[in-house]
Structures are given as C-alpha cells and as structure tokens.
C-alpha positions in Angstrom: -10.3 -10.8 0.5 -7.7 -8.3 -0.7 -5.1 -7.5 1.9 -4.7 -3.9 2.9 -1.6 -2.2 4.4 -1.7 0.4 7.1 1.7 2.1 7.6 1.9 3.9 10.9 4.2 7.0 11.1 4.9 9.2 14.1 4.7 12.9 13.3 5.6 15.9 15.4 2.8 18.2 14.2 -0.2 16.4 12.8 -1.8 19.5 11.1 1.5 20.5 9.4 1.9 16.9 8.1 -1.7 16.8 6.8 -1.1 20.1 5.0 2.2 18.8 3.6 0.6 15.6 2.2 -2.5 17.5 0.8 -0.1 19.6 -1.3 1.2 16.3 -2.8 -2.4 15.4 -3.7 -3.3 12.9 -1.0 -6.7 12.8 0.7 -7.7 11.7 4.2 -10.4 9.6 5.7 -12.4 11.8 8.1 -13.8 8.6 9.8 -10.3 7.8 11.1 -9.2 11.3 11.9 -9.1 13.2 15.2 -6.6 15.5 17.0 -4.1 12.6 17.5 -4.3 10.7 14.2 -5.4 10.7 10.6 -5.7 8.1 7.8 -4.0 9.2 4.6 -5.4 7.4 1.5 -2.7 6.2 -0.8 -4.8 3.8 -2.8 -7.8 1.6 -2.4 -5.7 -0.8 -0.3 -2.9 1.3 1.1 -3.2 3.8 3.9 -0.7 5.8 6.0 -1.7 6.5 9.6 -0.1 9.7 10.7 0.0 9.6 14.5 1.1 12.2 17.0 4.1 11.0 19.1 1.8 10.5 22.1 -0.6 8.4 20.1 2.2 6.4 18.4 3.7 5.6 21.8 0.4 3.8 22.8 1.2 1.1 20.1 4.8 0.3 21.1 7.0 0.2 24.2 10.1 1.2 22.1 11.4 4.7 21.7 10.4 6.6 18.5 13.3 6.8 16.1 14.5 10.3 15.3 14.0 10.0 11.5 16.0 13.3 10.9 19.1 11.4 12.1 18.3 7.7 11.6 16.4 5.7 9.0 14.1 3.0 10.2 12.1 2.4 7.1 12.0 3.5 3.4 8.6 4.0 2.0 8.3 3.4 -1.7 5.4 4.5 -3.9 5.0 3.8 -7.6 3.8 6.3 -10.1 2.4 6.1 -13.6 5.3 7.9 -15.3 8.7 9.4 -14.9 7.1 12.8 -15.1 4.8 11.9 -12.2 7.8 11.0 -10.1 9.5 14.3 -10.7 6.1 16.1 -10.1 5.6 14.5 -6.7 9.2 15.3 -5.6 8.8 18.9 -6.8 5.6 19.3 -4.9 7.2 17.8 -1.8 10.1 20.2 -1.9 7.8 23.2 -2.5 5.7 22.1 0.5 8.8 22.1 2.8 10.3 18.6 2.3 13.8 18.0 1.1 15.6 15.7 -1.3 18.3 13.5 -0.1 19.7 12.1 -3.4 19.7 12.7 -7.1 17.2 11.0 -9.4 18.2 7.4 -10.3 17.7 6.3 -13.9 18.2 2.6 -14.5 16.6 2.6 -17.9 13.6 0.3 -17.1 13.1 2.0 -13.7 13.3 5.7 -12.7 13.3 6.8 -9.1 13.7 9.9 -7.0 12.6 10.7 -3.5 12.1 13.1 -0.7 12.1 13.5 3.1 8.8 14.7 4.6 8.6 17.2 7.4 9.6 14.6 10.0 12.5 13.2 8.0 10.7 10.0 6.8 12.1 8.9 3.4 9.7 8.4 0.6 11.1 6.8 -2.6 9.0 7.6 -5.6 9.5 5.3 -8.6 8.2 4.4 -12.1 9.0 1.0 -13.6 8.3 0.2 -17.3 5.4 -2.3 -17.3 7.4 -4.6 -19.7 10.1 -4.9 -17.0 7.8 -6.5 -14.5 7.7 -10.3 -14.6 4.0 -11.3 -14.5 4.6 -15.0 -13.7 
C-alpha cells in the first residue's frame, strides 16, 4: 500500500484560502469539505487539509502558531520545470500571497517560494532528474 500524506494547516478564512489555492491550480475533494475544513489535492498521494482555527484546535492542545511572525514548518513542492516554479510563485503573488526571498539557482536545483494568506511558507522547487540518486 502506498503511503499518503495529509498536511493539516490552520487558516483564518477558509473561503479565502480555497479561492487563493484555486488560483494556483489546486482542486479540492468535496467529500472532505464542509464549513470548517477542506481537502486540497496536491497529488494522488498528497493532500493539504485546510482547517479553520476552531477545527484545528480539536486536534491539538497546543496553541496555533502565528505563522505571520513565526515559522513552524516549510512546505516544499516539486515542479516539472523552472518555468513552472516561477509560474506558481507569480500566481501566488497575484492571488494575494507574498514572496519572502529571491529565487535560488543552484544549477541542478532551482527554487523560489511564497507565503500564503496565513503566512505559511511554500517552497517551490525543480530538480534536474539526473541530480537525483536513484539507488
């Protein structure tokens, strides 16, 4: 059985977050969507659960990190090309997100990123297939 990953992120305004990520090309699973949560489909095995703060608090006794001031996690997504990296970051900025650094070109790997409406950091990267050790 293939393992799947479900990343859970608290969001202040679920509808705004859904609209933001739709502008980046993501789709959502209606089966796991209500007024408190939605399941954003990243790939066949990767999902991001966007949860209202009240819903998120039902899963943890800890306080929710203010991601506009602190970083708790960096989310990194791979893309099929350098152009796709730049395209996603451009779409994120046009949809209301912000960049927090300049693009990073390491030759074999290219990366840039954005902060979503809640300040979560999304690293977007492309790595040359020949640079990945397949052993």
